[in-house]
C-alpha positions as a Markdown table, in Angstrom:
| # | Residue | x | y | z |
|---|---|---|---|---|
| 1 | Unk | -5.7 | 73.1 | 4.2 |
| 2 | Unk | -8.5 | 70.6 | 3.6 |
| 3 | Unk | -10.0 | 72.8 | 0.9 |
| 4 | Unk | -6.7 | 72.9 | -1.0 |
| 5 | Unk | -6.3 | 69.2 | -0.8 |
| 6 | Unk | -9.9 | 68.6 | -2.1 |
| 7 | Unk | -9.3 | 71.0 | -5.0 |
| 8 | Unk | -6.0 | 69.3 | -5.9 |
| 9 | Unk | -7.7 | 65.8 | -5.8 |
| 10 | Unk | -10.5 | 67.1 | -8.1 |
| 11 | Unk | -7.9 | 68.5 | -10.6 |
| 12 | Unk | -6.1 | 65.1 | -10.6 |
| 13 | Unk | -9.4 | 63.2 | -11.1 |
| 14 | Unk | -10.5 | 65.2 | -14.0 |
| 15 | Unk | -7.6 | 66.1 | -16.3 |
| 16 | Unk | -8.4 | 68.4 | -19.1 |
| 17 | Unk | -11.7 | 69.4 | -17.5 |
| 18 | Unk | -12.2 | 72.3 | -19.9 |
| 19 | Unk | -12.1 | 69.8 | -22.8 |
| 20 | Unk | -14.7 | 67.6 | -21.1 |
| 21 | Unk | -17.0 | 70.6 | -20.5 |
| 22 | Unk | -16.6 | 71.8 | -24.2 |
| 23 | Unk | -17.2 | 68.2 | -25.4 |
| 24 | Unk | -20.4 | 67.8 | -23.4 |
| 25 | Unk | -21.5 | 71.3 | -24.5 |
| 26 | Unk | -20.8 | 70.4 | -28.2 |
| 27 | Unk | -22.9 | 67.3 | -28.0 |
| 28 | Unk | -25.7 | 69.2 | -26.3 |
| 29 | Unk | -25.4 | 72.0 | -28.9 |
| 30 | Unk | -25.5 | 69.5 | -31.8 |
| 31 | Unk | -28.6 | 67.8 | -30.4 |
| 32 | Unk | -30.3 | 71.2 | -29.9 |
| 33 | Unk | -29.5 | 72.1 | -33.5 |
| 34 | Unk | -31.0 | 68.9 | -34.8 |
| 35 | Unk | -34.2 | 69.4 | -32.9 |
| 36 | Unk | -34.4 | 73.0 | -34.1 |
| 37 | Unk | -33.9 | 71.9 | -37.7 |
| 38 | Unk | -36.6 | 69.3 | -37.3 |
| 39 | Unk | -39.0 | 71.8 | -35.9 |
| 40 | Unk | -38.4 | 74.2 | -38.8 |
| 41 | Unk | -38.8 | 71.4 | -41.3 |
| 42 | Unk | -42.1 | 70.4 | -39.7 |
| 43 | Unk | -43.4 | 74.0 | -39.8 |
| 44 | Unk | -42.4 | 74.9 | -43.4 |
| 45 | Unk | -41.7 | 71.6 | -45.1 |
| 46 | Unk | -43.5 | 69.8 | -47.9 |
| 47 | Unk | -44.7 | 66.2 | -47.4 |
| 48 | Unk | -44.3 | 63.6 | -50.2 |
| 49 | Unk | -44.5 | 59.9 | -50.6 |
| 50 | Unk | -41.2 | 58.2 | -51.1 |
| 51 | Unk | -40.1 | 54.7 | -52.0 |
| 52 | Unk | -36.9 | 52.9 | -50.9 |
| 53 | Unk | -35.4 | 52.1 | -54.3 |
| 54 | Unk | -32.3 | 50.3 | -53.1 |
| 55 | Unk | -30.0 | 49.8 | -50.1 |
| 56 | Unk | -26.3 | 50.7 | -50.5 |
| 57 | Unk | -23.5 | 49.0 | -48.6 |
| 58 | Unk | -21.6 | 51.5 | -46.4 |
| 59 | Unk | -18.9 | 49.3 | -44.9 |
| 60 | Unk | -18.2 | 46.1 | -43.1 |
| 61 | Unk | -18.0 | 45.6 | -39.3 |
| 62 | Unk | -17.4 | 42.6 | -37.1 |
| 63 | Unk | -21.2 | 42.2 | -37.0 |
| 64 | Unk | -21.6 | 42.2 | -40.8 |
| 65 | Unk | -22.2 | 44.8 | -43.5 |
| 66 | Unk | -23.9 | 48.1 | -42.8 |
| 67 | Unk | -26.5 | 49.3 | -45.2 |
| 68 | Unk | -28.2 | 52.6 | -45.9 |
| 69 | Unk | -31.5 | 53.1 | -47.8 |
| 70 | Unk | -31.8 | 55.3 | -50.9 |
| 71 | Unk | -35.2 | 56.9 | -51.0 |
| 72 | Unk | -36.7 | 58.4 | -54.1 |
| 73 | Unk | -39.7 | 60.9 | -54.3 |
| 74 | Unk | -41.1 | 63.5 | -56.6 |
| 75 | Unk | -40.8 | 67.1 | -55.2 |
| 76 | Unk | -43.4 | 69.9 | -55.7 |
| 77 | Unk | -41.7 | 71.0 | -58.9 |
| 78 | Unk | -42.0 | 67.5 | -60.4 |
| 79 | Unk | -38.4 | 66.5 | -60.1 |
| 80 | Unk | -37.3 | 63.0 | -59.0 |
| 81 | Unk | -35.1 | 63.3 | -56.0 |
| 82 | Unk | -33.1 | 60.6 | -54.3 |
| 83 | Unk | -31.5 | 60.8 | -50.8 |
| 84 | Unk | -30.1 | 58.7 | -48.0 |
| 85 | Unk | -31.5 | 59.6 | -44.6 |
| 86 | Unk | -29.0 | 60.6 | -41.9 |
| 87 | Unk | -30.5 | 58.2 | -39.4 |
| 88 | Unk | -30.3 | 54.6 | -40.7 |
| 89 | Unk | -29.6 | 51.3 | -39.1 |
| 90 | Unk | -31.0 | 47.9 | -38.1 |
| 91 | Unk | -34.1 | 49.2 | -36.3 |
| 92 | Unk | -35.3 | 51.5 | -39.0 |
| 93 | Unk | -37.2 | 49.0 | -41.2 |
| 94 | Unk | -36.1 | 50.4 | -44.6 |
| 95 | Unk | -36.4 | 47.4 | -46.9 |
| 96 | Unk | -36.3 | 47.9 | -50.7 |
| 97 | Unk | -39.8 | 48.7 | -52.1 |
| 98 | Unk | -41.2 | 50.1 | -48.8 |
| 99 | Unk | -43.2 | 53.3 | -49.1 |
| 100 | Unk | -42.3 | 56.0 | -46.5 |
| 101 | Unk | -43.5 | 59.6 | -45.8 |
| 102 | Unk | -40.8 | 62.1 | -46.7 |
| 103 | Unk | -40.6 | 65.8 | -45.5 |
| 104 | Unk | -38.4 | 68.3 | -47.3 |
| 105 | Unk | -37.9 | 72.0 | -47.7 |
| 106 | Unk | -38.9 | 73.1 | -51.3 |
| 107 | Unk | -35.6 | 75.1 | -51.6 |
| 108 | Unk | -33.5 | 72.0 | -50.6 |
| 109 | Unk | -35.2 | 68.8 | -51.6 |
| 110 | Unk | -32.0 | 66.8 | -51.5 |
| 111 | Unk | -31.9 | 67.4 | -47.7 |
| 112 | Unk | -35.1 | 65.5 | -47.2 |
| 113 | Unk | -35.8 | 63.3 | -44.2 |
| 114 | Unk | -38.1 | 60.5 | -43.4 |
| 115 | Unk | -41.1 | 62.0 | -41.6 |
| 116 | Unk | -41.0 | 59.9 | -38.4 |
| 117 | Unk | -40.0 | 60.5 | -34.8 |
| 118 | Unk | -37.1 | 58.1 | -35.0 |
| 119 | Unk | -35.6 | 60.0 | -38.0 |
| 120 | Unk | -36.4 | 63.6 | -37.2 |
| 121 | Unk | -36.3 | 63.9 | -33.4 |
| 122 | Unk | -34.7 | 60.8 | -31.8 |
| 123 | Unk | -31.0 | 61.6 | -32.7 |
| 124 | Unk | -31.3 | 65.1 | -31.4 |
| 125 | Unk | -33.0 | 64.0 | -28.2 |
| 126 | Unk | -30.5 | 61.3 | -27.5 |
| 127 | Unk | -27.7 | 63.8 | -28.1 |
| 128 | Unk | -29.3 | 66.4 | -25.8 |
| 129 | Unk | -29.9 | 63.9 | -23.0 |
| 130 | Unk | -26.4 | 62.5 | -23.4 |
| 131 | Unk | -24.8 | 66.0 | -23.4 |
| 132 | Unk | -26.7 | 67.0 | -20.2 |
| 133 | Unk | -25.9 | 63.7 | -18.5 |
| 134 | Unk | -22.2 | 64.1 | -19.4 |
| 135 | Unk | -22.1 | 67.7 | -18.2 |
| 136 | Unk | -23.8 | 66.6 | -14.9 |
| 137 | Unk | -21.2 | 63.8 | -14.5 |
| 138 | Unk | -18.3 | 66.3 | -15.0 |
| 139 | Unk | -19.9 | 68.7 | -12.6 |
| 140 | Unk | -20.2 | 65.9 | -10.0 |
| 141 | Unk | -16.6 | 65.0 | -10.4 |
| 142 | Unk | -15.4 | 68.6 | -10.1 |
| 143 | Unk | -17.6 | 69.5 | -7.1 |
| 144 | Unk | -17.3 | 66.4 | -5.0 |
C-alpha cells in the first residue's frame, strides 16, 4: 500500500513527466549537436580575419536595445562575406571596427562563426549541462 501511495504522489508532483524528459533530452541533444558542429568546423574549417562592420538593432527590452554585430571577411575564393554570429550579447565585446578571427567551412562561408570558446563551445556546453541537470532533477522528483 505504501508503494502505491508513493507512486501516486510522484505522479501528482510531476504532471506531464514524459514532456519534461523529452524537453530535457531535447536541450541535451541540441547542445551536443552544437558541440559536434564546432568540432567539425575546427577540424575542417578555414580561418580568416574579420572586421565588425556595424551593429544592427535586434529589438528593445526593458533593459534597453539589443544589438548584434555584423562581421565581414574575405573567404578563400576572394568573396566578401558578411554574417551575424549566433552567439552575441553584452559580454562578447563586438564593437564596430574590432578585428576578430573567423572560422568557416569553404562550402558554406555564410555560416561562419567567431573562432573563440565563447562563440563556438560555450552555448553547447551550457545547454548540455543544463539538459543533464534538468534530467537529473526530473529523475529525482520521480524516484523520491
